[in-house]
C-alpha positions in Angstrom: 60.9 87.9 95.5 62.0 89.7 92.4 65.5 88.0 92.1 63.8 85.0 90.4 66.0 82.5 88.6 66.3 83.1 84.9 64.6 80.8 82.5 66.4 79.2 79.5 67.2 82.3 77.5 65.9 83.0 74.1 69.5 83.4 72.8 70.4 80.3 70.8 73.0 78.2 72.5 74.6 77.4 69.1 77.3 79.7 67.8 76.2 82.6 65.6 79.6 83.1 64.1 80.0 86.7 65.4 83.4 87.7 66.8 81.8 88.6 70.1 80.2 85.2 70.5 83.4 83.5 69.5 85.3 85.3 72.2 82.6 84.5 74.8 82.5 80.8 73.9 86.3 80.7 74.0 86.2 81.8 77.6 83.5 79.1 78.3 85.4 76.3 76.6 88.7 77.2 78.2 87.1 77.0 81.6 85.5 73.7 80.8 88.7 72.2 79.5 90.9 73.4 82.3 88.6 72.1 85.0 88.2 68.8 83.2 91.9 68.3 82.7 92.6 69.2 86.4 89.6 67.0 87.4 89.0 69.7 89.9 87.4 73.1 89.9 84.3 75.1 89.2 83.2 75.3 85.5 79.6 76.5 85.8 80.1 80.1 86.9 82.7 81.0 84.3 80.4 79.5 81.6 77.5 81.6 82.8 79.4 84.8 83.3 81.6 84.7 80.2 79.4 87.4 78.6 79.7 89.6 81.7 83.5 89.4 81.8 83.7 89.9 78.1 81.5 93.0 78.2 83.4 94.6 81.1 86.8 94.0 79.6 86.2 94.8 75.9 83.8 97.7 76.3 84.5 99.4 79.6 87.6 98.5 81.6 90.4 101.1 81.4 93.3 98.7 81.6 96.5 98.6 79.7 97.8 95.0 79.3 101.2 96.4 78.6 101.4 98.1 82.0 99.1 96.2 84.4 100.3 98.2 87.4 99.4 101.6 85.9 98.1 103.5 89.0 94.9 104.8 87.4 93.8 101.5 85.9 90.3 100.3 86.6 90.2 97.4 89.0 88.5 94.1 88.2 87.9 91.9 91.3 86.6 88.4 91.0 85.0 88.0 94.4 83.7 84.6 93.3 87.2 83.3 93.5 86.2 79.7 92.8 85.3 80.9 89.3 89.0 81.7 88.8 89.1 80.3 85.2 87.0 83.3 84.2 89.7 85.6 85.3 92.5 83.5 83.9 90.8 83.3 80.5 90.3 87.1 80.5 94.0 87.7 81.3 95.0 85.4 78.6 92.8 86.9 75.9 93.7 90.4 76.9 97.4 89.6 76.4 98.4 91.0 79.8 102.2 91.2 80.2 103.9 89.7 83.2 105.7 92.0 85.7 107.9 91.1 88.6 107.6 92.3 92.2 109.4 95.5 91.3 107.1 96.2 88.4 109.6 95.3 85.7 108.5 93.3 82.7 109.7 89.7 82.5 109.2 89.4 78.8 106.6 86.7 79.4 102.8 86.9 79.2 101.0 87.0 82.5 98.9 84.1 81.3 99.6 81.7 78.5 97.6 78.9 77.1 100.1 76.5 78.7 99.4 78.1 82.1 95.7 77.5 81.6 96.4 73.8 80.8 98.2 73.6 84.1 95.2 74.8 86.1 95.3 74.0 89.8 98.7 72.3 89.4 101.7 72.9 91.7 103.7 76.1 90.9 101.4 77.1 88.1 100.1 80.6 87.5 96.6 79.3 87.7 95.9 78.2 91.3 92.4 77.1 92.3 91.6 80.6 93.6 93.3 83.8 92.3 96.3 84.9 94.3 97.7 88.4 94.5 101.4 88.7 93.9 101.3 85.2 92.3 99.7 86.0 89.0 100.1 89.4 87.3 96.6 90.9 86.8 95.1 89.5 89.9 94.2 92.5 92.0 93.4 90.7 95.2 93.4 87.2 96.6 89.8 85.8 96.6 88.3 82.6 97.5 86.8 83.2 101.0 83.4 84.5 99.8 82.7 88.1 100.5 86.4 89.0 100.8 86.7 90.5 97.3 83.6 92.5 97.9 85.1 94.0 101.0 88.4 94.6 99.4 86.7 96.5 96.5 85.2 99.0 98.9 88.8 99.7 100.2 90.0 100.1 96.6 87.2 102.6 95.9 87.9 104.5 99.1 91.6 104.6 98.1 90.8 106.1 94.7 88.6 108.8 96.3 91.3 109.7 98.8 94.1 109.7 96.2 92.0 111.9 94.0 91.2 114.3 96.9 94.9 114.6 97.8 96.6 114.6 94.4 94.2 115.8 91.7 94.5 119.5 90.8 92.7 121.7 88.3 93.7 120.5 84.9 95.5 117.4 86.4 93.2 114.4 87.0 95.5 111.7 88.2 92.9 109.5 89.8 89.4 108.7 88.5 89.4 105.0 88.1 86.5 102.6 88.8 86.3 99.3 90.6 84.3 96.4 89.0 83.4 93.4 91.1 81.9 90.1 90.1 80.1 88.4 93.0 77.6 85.7 93.6 75.0 84.2 95.9 77.6 83.0 98.4 79.1 86.5 98.6 75.7 87.9 99.3 75.1 85.4 102.1 78.4 86.2 103.9 78.1 89.0 106.4 81.3 90.8 105.3 79.7 91.8 102.0 76.8 93.3 103.9 79.1 95.2 106.2 81.1 96.5 103.3 78.1 97.3 101.1 76.5 99.3 104.0 79.7 101.4 104.4 80.0 101.9 100.6 76.4 103.2 100.4 77.0 105.5 103.3 80.1 106.9 101.6 78.4 107.2 98.2 81.2 105.5 96.4 80.0 106.0 92.8 83.2 104.6 91.5 82.2 101.1 92.6 80.1 98.6 90.7 79.2 95.1 91.9 77.8 92.7 89.3 75.8 90.0 91.2 75.5 86.7 89.5 72.1 85.6 90.7 72.0 82.0 89.5 70.2 80.7 92.7 72.6 77.7 93.0 74.8 76.8 95.9 76.8 73.7 96.7 74.0 72.0 98.5 71.4 72.8 95.8 69.0 75.7 95.2 69.7 78.7 97.3 66.1 78.6 98.3 67.2 76.0 100.9 68.6 78.9 103.0 68.4 82.2 101.1 65.3 83.8 99.7 65.5 87.5 100.3 65.2 90.2 97.6 68.9 91.1 97.4 68.2 94.1 95.1 65.9 95.7 97.6 68.5 95.2 100.3 71.0 97.1 98.3 68.6 99.8 97.5 68.1 100.2 101.2 71.9 100.5 101.5 71.7 103.5 99.1 73.0 101.7 96.0 71.7 102.2 92.4 70.2 98.8 91.6 69.8 97.6 88.0 68.5 94.2 86.8 69.7 92.4 83.7 67.3 89.5 83.0 69.7 87.4 81.0 73.5 87.2 81.4 73.7 86.5 77.6 72.1 89.8 76.7 75.2 91.8 75.9 73.3 95.0 74.9 71.5 94.9 78.3 74.8 94.4 80.1 76.3 97.3 78.2 73.4 99.6 79.1 73.7 98.6 82.7 77.4 99.3 82.8 76.9 102.6 81.1 74.3 103.5 83.6 77.0 102.8 86.3 79.4 105.1 84.5 76.8 107.8 84.4 75.9 107.5 88.1 77.8 110.0 90.3 76.0 109.9 93.6 76.0 106.3 94.8 77.6 102.9 94.1 75.9 100.6 91.5 74.6 97.0 92.0 73.8 95.1 88.9 71.7 92.0 89.4 72.6 89.6 86.5 70.3 86.6 86.2 72.3 83.7 84.8 72.1 79.9 84.3 75.1 78.2 85.9 76.8 75.8 83.4 75.0 77.5 80.5 74.5 75.2 77.5 75.6 72.0 79.2 73.6 69.0 80.3 74.2 70.1 83.9 72.9 73.7 83.3 71.0 75.2 86.2 72.1 72.5 88.6 74.5 72.4 91.6 76.3 69.7 89.6 77.7 72.4 87.4 79.1 74.3 90.4 82.0 72.5 92.1 83.0 69.6 89.9 84.1 68.9 86.3 81.3 68.5 83.8 82.7 65.1 82.7 84.2 64.3 79.4 80.9 63.3 77.7 79.2 66.4 79.0 82.1 68.6 77.8 81.8 67.1 74.4 78.0 67.6 74.3 78.3 71.2 75.4 80.8 72.0 72.7 78.5 70.4 70.2 75.7 72.5 71.5 77.8 75.6 71.1 78.8 74.5 67.6 82.4 74.2 68.8 84.8 71.5 67.6 84.0 68.8 70.1 87.3 67.0 69.7 89.6 70.0 70.3 90.7 70.9 73.8 91.9 74.4 74.7 90.9 75.6 71.3 91.2 79.3 70.5 89.8 80.2 67.1 92.0 82.4 64.9 91.6 86.1 65.5 89.9 85.7 68.9 92.8 86.6 71.1 94.0 89.5 68.8 90.5 91.0 68.7 89.9 90.7 72.4 93.3 92.1 73.3 93.0 94.9 70.8 89.7 96.0 72.3 91.2 96.2 75.8 94.6 97.6 74.7 93.3 100.3 72.4 91.2 101.9 75.1 93.5 101.2 78.0 96.7 102.1 76.2 95.4 105.4 75.1 94.2 106.2 78.7 97.5 105.2 80.2 99.5 107.3 77.7 97.3 110.3 78.4 97.8 109.8 82.1 101.6 109.6 81.7 101.6 112.9 79.8 99.4 114.5 82.5 101.7 113.2 85.2 104.8 114.6 83.4 103.2 118.1 83.4 102.0 117.6 86.9 105.6 116.8 88.0 106.6 120.2 86.6 103.9 122.3 88.3 103.3 120.2 91.5 106.8 118.8 92.2 106.3 118.2 95.9 103.1 116.3 95.4 104.6 114.3 92.6 107.6 113.3 94.7 105.2 112.3 97.5 103.2 110.2 95.1 106.3 108.6 93.8 107.1 107.4 97.3 103.6 106.2 97.9 103.3 104.2 94.7 106.7 102.5 95.4 105.7 101.7 99.0 108.5 103.8 100.3 108.6 106.3 103.2 109.7 109.9 103.1 113.1 110.8 104.6 112.9 111.5 108.3 109.5 109.7 108.5 110.1 108.7 112.1 112.0 111.9 113.2 109.1 113.0 115.4 108.5 109.8 117.2 108.6 110.6 120.9 111.2 109.2 123.3 109.3 108.7 126.6 110.9 109.6 129.9 111.1 107.2 132.8 107.9 107.1 134.6 106.9 104.7 137.4 103.3 105.3 136.7 103.6 105.4 133.0 100.8 105.2 130.5 98.7 102.6 128.8 100.3 101.4 125.6 97.1 102.3 123.7 97.9 105.9 124.8 101.5 105.9 123.9 100.5 104.1 120.6 98.2 107.0 119.8 101.0 109.5 120.4 103.4 107.6 118.1 100.7 107.2 115.4 100.1 110.9 115.4 103.8 111.6 115.1 104.1 109.3 112.2 101.0 110.4 110.3 102.2 114.0 110.3 105.1 112.9 108.1 103.4 110.1 106.2 100.0 111.5 105.1 99.0 108.2 103.5 99.2 106.5 106.9 95.5 106.5 107.6 92.7 104.4 109.1 90.3 104.2 111.9 88.4 101.8 114.1 85.2 99.8 114.5 83.5 102.6 116.4 86.2 102.5 119.1 88.7 105.2 118.4 88.2 107.1 121.7 89.2 103.8 123.4 91.8 102.5 121.0 93.4 106.0 120.7 93.7 105.7 116.9 92.3 109.0 115.8 94.6 111.4 114.1 94.4 114.7 115.9 93.5 117.8 114.0 92.5 115.8 110.9 89.0 115.5 109.4 86.9 112.4 108.9 86.7 110.6 105.6 83.0 111.0 104.6 80.9 111.4 101.5 81.4 115.1 101.6 85.1 115.0 102.4 87.1 112.3 100.7 90.3 113.9 101.9 89.9 113.0 105.5 92.4 110.7 107.3 90.1 109.4 110.1 87.9 106.6 109.1 84.7 105.5 110.8 84.1 101.8 109.9 81.2 101.4 112.3 80.7 98.3 114.3 81.8 96.2 111.4 85.1 94.4 112.3 85.1 91.9 109.5 84.1 94.6 107.0 86.8 96.9 108.4 89.5 94.3 107.9 88.5 93.6 104.3 88.3 97.4 103.5 91.7 98.1 105.1 93.2 95.3 102.9 91.7 97.0 99.9 93.2 100.3 100.9 96.6 98.6 101.3 96.3 97.0 97.9 96.2 100.6 96.6 99.4 101.5 98.3 97.9 103.3 101.3 99.5 102.5 104.7 96.1 101.6 106.2 95.3 100.5 109.7 92.2 99.3 111.5 91.6 99.0 115.2 89.4 97.4 117.8 89.6 95.5 121.1 91.7 92.4 120.9 88.8 90.2 121.9 86.9 91.3 118.7 89.7 89.8 116.6 87.2 86.9 116.5 85.0 88.9 114.2 87.8 89.6 111.7 90.4 86.9 111.7 89.7 86.1 108.0 91.0 89.5 106.6 93.9 89.4 109.0 94.9 86.0 107.6 94.4 87.2 104.0 96.6 90.3 104.7 99.4 87.8 105.5 98.7 85.6 102.5 98.8 88.7 100.3 101.9 90.1 102.1 100.2 93.5 102.6 101.4 96.3 104.9 98.0 96.4 106.8 98.4 97.4 110.4 96.0 95.9 112.9 95.8 97.8 116.2 94.3 95.7 119.0 93.9 97.2 122.5 92.4 96.0 125.8 94.7 93.1 125.4 94.2 90.9 128.5 92.4 90.4 131.8 93.7 93.9 132.4 90.3 94.9 130.9 89.1 94.2 134.5 85.4 94.8 135.3 84.2 94.1 131.8 84.7 90.5 132.5 85.5 87.4 130.4 83.5 88.3 127.3 85.9 91.2 126.8 89.1 89.7 128.2 91.1 88.0 125.5 92.8 84.8 126.4 93.5 82.7 123.3 93.8 85.6 120.9 97.6 86.1 121.0 98.1 82.4 120.2 95.7 82.8 117.3 97.6 85.8 115.8 101.0 84.2 116.4 99.8 81.1 114.5 99.3 83.1 111.3 102.3 82.7 109.0 103.9 86.0 108.0 102.0 88.1 110.5 104.2 90.1 112.9 102.4 90.2 116.2 104.1 92.7 118.6 103.1 93.2 122.2 105.3 96.0 123.6 106.0 96.3 127.3 106.3 100.0 127.7 106.0 103.3 125.8 109.4 103.2 124.2 108.8 99.6 123.0 105.6 100.9 121.5 107.5 103.5 119.6 109.8 100.8 118.1 106.8 98.5 117.5 105.2 101.2 115.3 108.5 101.7 113.5 108.6 97.9 112.9 105.1 98.0 111.5 106.0 100.9 109.1 109.3 99.6 107.8 107.7 96.9 105.6 104.9 97.4 103.2 104.8 93.7 102.3 104.2 92.4 105.8 101.1 92.9 108.0 101.6 93.7 111.7 99.3 93.3 114.7 100.1 95.8 117.4 98.8 94.6 120.8 98.2 97.4 123.3 97.0 97.6 126.9 94.1 99.4 128.5 95.9 99.9 131.8 99.0 102.0 132.5 102.4 100.5 132.0 105.5 101.9 133.8 108.0 103.5 131.4 111.2 101.7 132.1 114.5 103.6 132.8 116.4 103.0 129.6 119.7 104.2 131.1 119.4 101.4 133.5 117.9 98.8 131.2 118.6 97.9 127.6 117.4 100.1 124.7 113.9 99.4 123.5 115.3 99.2 120.0 115.7 95.5 120.8 112.0 95.2 119.7 113.3 95.3 116.1 114.8 91.9 116.7 111.7 90.5 118.4 113.4 89.8 121.7 116.3 91.1 123.7 118.0 91.0 127.0 116.5 93.8 129.1 118.3 93.2 132.3 120.9 90.7 133.3 123.2 89.5 136.1 126.3 87.5 135.3 125.9 83.7 135.7 122.1 84.0 135.7 120.4 81.0 137.2 117.0 81.6 135.7 115.5 83.5 132.7 112.4 85.5 133.2 110.6 86.2 129.9 107.6 88.5 129.4 105.7 90.7 127.0 103.4 93.7 127.3 102.0 94.7 130.7 103.8 91.8 132.4 107.3 93.2 131.5 107.5 95.6 134.4 106.2 93.0 136.8 109.0 90.7 135.8 111.6 93.5 136.2 110.3 93.9 139.8 110.7 90.2 140.3 114.2 90.3 138.9 115.2 93.0 141.4 113.6 91.2 144.3 115.4 88.1 143.4 118.7 90.0 143.2 118.0 91.4 146.7 117.7 87.8 147.9 121.0 86.8 146.2 119.3 85.0 143.2 120.7 85.8 139.8 118.2 86.2 136.9 118.0 87.5 133.4 115.0 89.4 132.0 114.1 88.9 128.4 111.6 91.1 126.7 110.0 89.0 123.8 107.4 91.3 122.2 107.5 89.7 118.8 108.0 85.9 118.4 107.9 86.4 114.6 110.8 88.8 114.5 112.8 86.8 117.1 112.5 83.7 114.9 113.9 85.6 111.9 117.2 86.2 113.8 120.0 83.7 113.4 120.6 80.9 115.9 123.6 82.6 117.4 121.5 85.7 118.3 118.6 83.7 119.7 121.0 81.6 121.8 122.7 84.7 123.1 119.3 85.9 124.4 118.1 82.5 125.6 121.3 80.5 126.3 120.5 76.8 126.0 122.6 76.1 129.1 120.1 78.0 131.3 117.3 75.5 131.7 115.2 77.3 134.4 112.9 79.6 132.4 109.7 81.3 133.4 107.4 83.1 130.9 104.9 85.5 132.2 101.9 86.7 130.0 98.3 87.4 130.8 97.2 85.2 127.9 97.0 81.5 127.1 100.0 79.3 127.5 100.0 77.8 124.0 103.3 78.3 122.2 105.4 79.2 125.2 106.9 75.7 125.4 109.1 76.8 122.5 110.9 79.2 124.7 110.7 77.8 128.2 111.5 74.2 127.2 110.7 71.1 129.1 112.4 72.4 132.3 110.6 75.7 132.3 107.2 77.0 133.4 104.8 79.8 132.7 102.5 82.1 134.6 99.7 82.3 132.0 96.0 81.9 131.7 94.4 78.4 131.5 90.8 79.6 132.0 88.7 82.5 131.0 88.9 85.6 133.2 86.4 87.2 135.5 84.7 90.5 136.2 86.7 92.4 138.9 89.2 95.2 139.4 92.6 94.4 137.8 94.4 94.0 141.2 92.0 91.4 142.3 92.3 89.5 139.0 96.1 89.6 139.3 96.0 88.1 142.7 93.5 85.4 141.6 95.4 84.3 138.6 98.9 84.6 140.0 100.2 87.6 138.2 102.1 89.0 141.2 105.8 89.6 141.9 105.7 87.2 144.8 104.3 84.4 142.7 106.9 85.0 140.0 109.7 85.0 142.5 108.4 81.8 144.1 108.1 80.0 140.8 111.6 81.2 139.7 113.1 79.8 142.9 111.3 76.5 142.4 112.6 76.1 138.9 116.2 76.8 140.1 115.8 74.3 142.9 114.4 71.7 140.5 117.3 72.2 138.1 119.9 71.8 140.9 118.0 68.7 142.2 
């Protein structure tokens, strides 16, 4: 194995008095002190990687601290999110200015020394793991290992797409790079392998991962479970692999990073051999990973560095100014030149400039939904995956930055954009993405694209949500506009059987705070569901579509499908209704048939379409009560999924027709009979509820 652990480096632990070393040791000691004061955190990795962070930021990163949202800035991603103090120290020393959600300066620093002293405390800017939108300068939320690696591939893809669409001869608007610091844990997680494989295939030469090979995990040496040659693995992915034998060797780091900048045909993977907790009594041990060093050890480490042992959060004179100047001089000049270029671009390419203005502000063009089809009444109808594809194509024609793909399933999920090319290494302007059978990687990449202002979507069968729940959850935490298209949404999958028939998955999605899960019941509800997904760039949406055909309801007879925008609405009603029938998705038409059969028997019912619980709960109580009047106790919810959560809407006097077991392999009609999804069963249950209420 060539990724052998580094031995104690020749570089003296004691300070040499150089400005560079002072800055590096300031990063180290700030990390030690912050973790020690919080009595919680991970000091060892920031101590080991301080030279890496310092070299990237002071020598290479094109980043203007005065405008941290400059569109063509290089991205710095700390995939080892537990080492958050490394990033916080870098933001502090760089003098990054804080901006609000609208990009306006607040007049405060993004990171002050007092913020570092409040590390891991409630409402501080320094949470245990970096959080996007919470702290200016944090490009993505990291913590779940591998997530940042996957996001970075999406960021690199976004740069390539933006460059292909907007760069013109003499006008280079996008040419930024993405730097990622990752570790052994990232390399063990499957998502990083999926994302790295895709990045190699796409030859993303604007992407550089710096792998901290310290061979330490929480349980001890990584050799307990992990002994492959990671460099050779990445070479097989098609990456340019470079080894740096000692993380303290700044000239070697500089050469490696310059080699990345000079490489134009593949991504770069720099294996950096480091010693965790460098210079401390716990150096090279798992004890330096996830716990404070201890006051005595902090003191001993500072003494070893030649640092004032009795001074906490000490920043020597000139350190912050020198570090900040190195970053700002390069980044400020690059940003000013970019702004001048964009001003000229606006004159010569006004239409593209106006389009880019909208994109960067997360806004949509006027008339963005003008071509969304209105579907005529059709008893046979079409699968919501089919109507979803038609709506997607109508939207993408007017919103070119609406783009994405599937985990090798676009012919089934209907998410290909007709007439558009594929995004590949020889065509970075394509709108159709082929993520391969890599659901987790796809999710992380889509989030990275969304972090770069693209309206990105990823699709697969609903049952394969199990492979990618982590990035879906992170899209909600980060308040991204990612769109997750899930088809084949129930036992309606039929003959493929229980392995492909989702049961608990809707409850899983609905449980994620901030995620709008919409299961539309006919083609016109699909149209409004896509509108709902597009109207917010700060809210992820899961669109749940069927494999089987759904009747397109007569909207002159029934309420408008625009009710989807409120999450739930009264679809059909009879005065003085005795029972409320609630449904989503493919069961909506079935409930409408039951409603009409009940009416024929003199039983009054109301039909409520409830495609989005999330949106419904955002409505005021008056509206919710108007749809589900508290006085009507008999309520029956019908959904070919698990029962969990429906008690909120049916109450203690209601019932459900839902799934309590896994499905089976059989034609859909047989499955509906077996599990009770029939008009007759719905009618019988509704009558029973009414009788019980009267009794």
